[in-house]
VODO-966862 format. One record per residue: x, y, z of N, C-alpha, C in turn. Coordinates in pm, whole numbers, plus 50000, padded with zeros to 5 digits. Layout:
residues N
XYZXYZXYZ...
END
This chain:
residues 161
414905884039568415235878439455414575869439415413145879039350412015874439290412285866439149413495871339082413805864338934414615851338943415165847539044416095839339091415155825739090415525814438998414785804738969415085795739103416045791839146416305788439297415345792939399415295805739426414685812039543412755809839500412675810339358411085809339353410755792539385412135783739317411375770639347411205767739498412235770739583412275771739754410775777939783410435789839748409365795939822407885786839771408245780239660406945773639578406525761339703407625755839753408025744739835407915748139977407945759940015408175763240205406625767740242406085764540339405215769040398405235773040575404725783240607404505786240729403935774140825404005768440908403445757941000402075761840959401315772541044399925775341029399395774440914400265777640820399465776640647399275763840615400525753740632400355742040596399225732940690399025734440797397975728640873396855731140823396475742940789395105754240709394935743440597396075743340547395965739440390395755723940415396225716540503396035702740506394515698740568394125707640644392605706540693391775710740575391965718440486391155721640377390895710940289392135704940255392495692340180391985679340188392215677140339392055663740387391065662140499390985672440570390605674540714391305671640799391125669240945392025668841058391925655241099392985648441160392985636041247391975640141354391315627941409390065629041510391135633741651390775638741730390725640541859391465656641881391275665841829391085675841839389975683541923390755686942049389675690642150389935707242205388565712742289388935727842320390065728842406391005739442407391885744942474391495750742642390335751042641389815750242813389985767242820389735778142705389865790142718390045796742591390355807942554390245819042466391785822142422391985828842313393445831442252393505845942222394545854142285394445866442216395785864142153395705866842010396575860141906396715874741818398395875141845399255886141772399425878241619398995888241490399415885941384400985891341357401825881441324403035884541327403135891241201404195904141176404535911341079405005907040975405835893140980406685889540881405095878640805404295875240841402865869340824402315879340730402265894940742401325902840721402475908840554403915907540594404625906740489404475896240348404255883740417404355872940344402805872540239402135880940300400875880440207400175868840228400145860940325399575847240339398265848540402397775859640460396575860240540396845856440704395835855040767395755849740864395775836740898397075830340854396565815540866396685808041007397465816641113397415809041289395905813341322394965823041261394015828941310393155816241270393075813041143392435798741064392685790341127393855788141189394425773041227393665772841342393715780241429393225781641595391875782541576391055787541506389555781741483389285774141454390225762241375389405747341406389275741141534390075748541640390055741441768388685747641819387855734941860386365737541905386215750442051385245749242021385075759542170386235770942229386965775342114387945784742120387685798442066387685811042151387415823342122388605827242044388935834441956390095839841884389755855741920390835863741984390435876541964392385881141934392345885541783393395889841698393855902941702394965903941745395945918741718396905917041592396145929741496397305927541399397785940141382398705943841456399795957641500401065951341547401735962041479403395959141526403705960241721404155947641691404665945741854405795951941913406795957041827407475968441868409065960641854409235945441821410055939141872410925940241719410595943441603411615944141496412625939241495413045922741500413575911741510414635916341631416205915441565417115916241690417145934541736416475943141631416755954541670416075958141798414835951341844414435951241976415275949242095415605940942099416825935542200417755942442254418315951942130419555958442139419445969142260420265972042336420015978742470419405997842406419896002342345419866015442289418416015042210417906004842224416386001642110415275998642198415615993842349415065985142389413515998342449413946008842485412796017742546411476017942435412496021642310411296023642197410606011842169411196003842163410255988942138409095986442214409565988242330408625986942439407575998142419407726010142428406896020842355405936016842264406736012742170405926010142009404835998542032405605988342107404655975142121403715978342284403435991142340402825992842446401255986442372400435992842304399345990742246398865974842227399925968642207399435956842177399625946842298400565949642391400605948642537399245947542558398895961642587397705965442659396665961342644396615957242493395485949542426395445936442493396645929442464396645915742523396305911842665396665922242736396695921542888394955923542908394655934142891392915934942885391955924642821392435917842729391385907842672391075895242751392125894042876391885886042948391635869542928392355866642824392185855042743393115846142837392885834242878394235823242922395185824442856395145823442702396715823242651396785836442555397685837442561398485844442458399375840942344399495844842225400075839642103400455846941997401685841541969401955852941833402945843741757402685846041619403555838541534405005839041528405375847541601406785853441577407105852041756408175838541750408595837941917408815851041972410125857441881410465869841952409425880241980408505881441909407495892941936406375889942070406305873342042405685866042179406285871342325407615868842326408485873542441408545888142471408465896342338408445911642376407195915442378405865910542375404655911342417404445908642558404685896742598404755891442761405475904342824406265904842773407495913642890406855929742865406325933142800405085946342789403965940642869403535933742883402315929142975402575930543100404065926243128404355925443285404915937643319405215948343234405385961943274404305965643314403195963743205401805970843238400735966643339401125952343394400485947043490399875950443599400525954543659400465960343805399775952543893400425941043896399905932144005398685923143929398215924143787397045917643736397785902043689396625891543713397185879143680397905877743522398565868843512399465868743352399295854943323399515852343180399705838143130400945835643186401595823943187402675820343202403845826243108403485824342992404125828342891403385831042759403925839242663403315838242515403945822742450403115821542368403445810342310403005813142177403625800442098403545798441910402125795341922401425795441821399945789941802400125775341765401135772441714401325756341656401345751141802401725756541932401765749542065400475749142109399705755942065398295758242139397165745842084397755745241961396975735341834397805720241905398855718341924399085705141987398845701542116398315711942225397755713142357396295707242331395455711442162394165707942142394135697342104395315689142088395395676842041395815668742170395985674042256396065665342408397755660342406398695669642324399965663742339400655670542449401155661842548402015664942663403195675842667403155682642752404005695542766403595705842661402535703542608402245719142523401685729442633401635737542531400875750442605399975750242755400645761542833399795758342920399265773942995397985771343045397695785843106397825790343224398065801343271398285806143404397735816043436396435823043383396045835143421395285831943529
END
């Protein structure tokens, strides 16, 4: 509804969390205390982020974290919102997402993240199906969880690879 004034007003006042952090960093700098994660990140750029034409803000945000290698996957995870969890679509969803899961598994980074929480779980599930005993991260997380970890916030994302 691009011609609806209320929708336009909401859109100009709404940000993705990664987009917001990157804007804050550019305008004001970051608060002190941001430290390394203790390993790299395989980052899935969510389809909705591409559709919003906001660029790779999660990647930009994580590149603010010192000494952290970021490997980006810009491809469909296969999840497709609620479509991917429907019993009749699951096998197809896994098949579509297999290249993403394979790349995340092969990257061997201690952290796997996606801007889409549903895609993150789907990627982790695909990785598990492909792993055949390989060690895996505890779970795929949202990039903001990794950013919180880099600030030392207790309970933030952990690596288990």
